[in-house]
N, C-alpha and C positions, 0 to 999 in steps of 0.2 A: 566491563575491564578486562574480563578473562579472555576474550576474544582478542582485544588489542595487545595483551601480554603474549599470547600465543603467536600473533602474527610476526612479533620480532624474534621469536625463536626462543622464548622463554617457558618454563614450566612452572605452574602455580603448584607449589609442593605444601602449602598450608594456608589456610585462611582462618583467623581468630576474630571473633566479634567480641569487642570490648564494650560492656554495657554497664550493669550496675556494679561492677568491681571498679569500674573507671571512675565512678562517682565517688567511690572510697579513696581513691587516688587524689582526686581533686580536693575533697576535705581535707586529706593530710597535706597536700601542698599549701592549702589555705591556713591550716594550724601552724605550720613551719613559717609561712609568711608572716603571721601575726607574732610569733614569736621573736622574728626579727625585723618587725616593722620599723623601729627606731633607727636601725642601721640602714635600712632600705631607704627610709624618709630623708637620711643624711646625704645618701648618693643622688638621689632624684627629688622628689618633693611630695607634699601631702596629697595633691592632684593625683600624682601617680599611683600613691597607695590607694586611694579611694577606687581609682578605675581598676587596678588589678584586683583588689577584693572584690568589686562587683563582679568582675569576668569570672573569677574561680568560683564564685558562689552562684552565679548565673548558669555556668556550665555545669556544676554538680547538680543543681535542680533540674536541667534539662537531661540529663543522663539518668537521674533517680526517678522523674515523674513525667518526663515528656516523650520519652521513647528515642532520646539522642542515642546513637552508636557509632563507633569507631571501627573500622575494618583493618587489621593489620594482615597483609599478605606476604608470604615468604616465596621467593621466585629463584629459581635456579636454572643455570644452562643446560645441565644433563638431569635427566630424571632420576639417576641413581645416586646423584650427590648427597642428597638428604635422606636420612633415616625413614622408616616407614611410621614410627611413632615418635612422640615427643618426648621419650625417656631421655634423650641425651641432653634436653634442656634441663631437666631436674638434676640430673648427674652433674651437668657444669655448674648449677647453682650451689649444690651441695659441696662441689670441691672448692669453689670459690667463696664461700659463706663468709662475710665479715671482712673481705678484702675489698679495698677501694680499687676499682678498675681502671686502667689507664686507656685511653683512646685506641690504642693500637690492639687491645685484647677485645 
């Protein structure tokens, strides 16, 4: 992937490997899904609910026990655009803690 990105003039400025913590994210999504199952069933149907529950549980198991992972790449057109460390991410999260972000942010 990196060579394809570089061929179009972009820089890979960060790569994060999402592993076990993504399993925890999937578990939380499933918990929230179950808490709202009646509302979701009313919008769709029970078949949808069973399929979505199976998908979330299966993905969690794959991340937790079967070596599944996702890569998140940060790309930039200019090398100096992105800071050298990830401190800016934590700073942003602290500053916006508790706020619901809009799509523009």
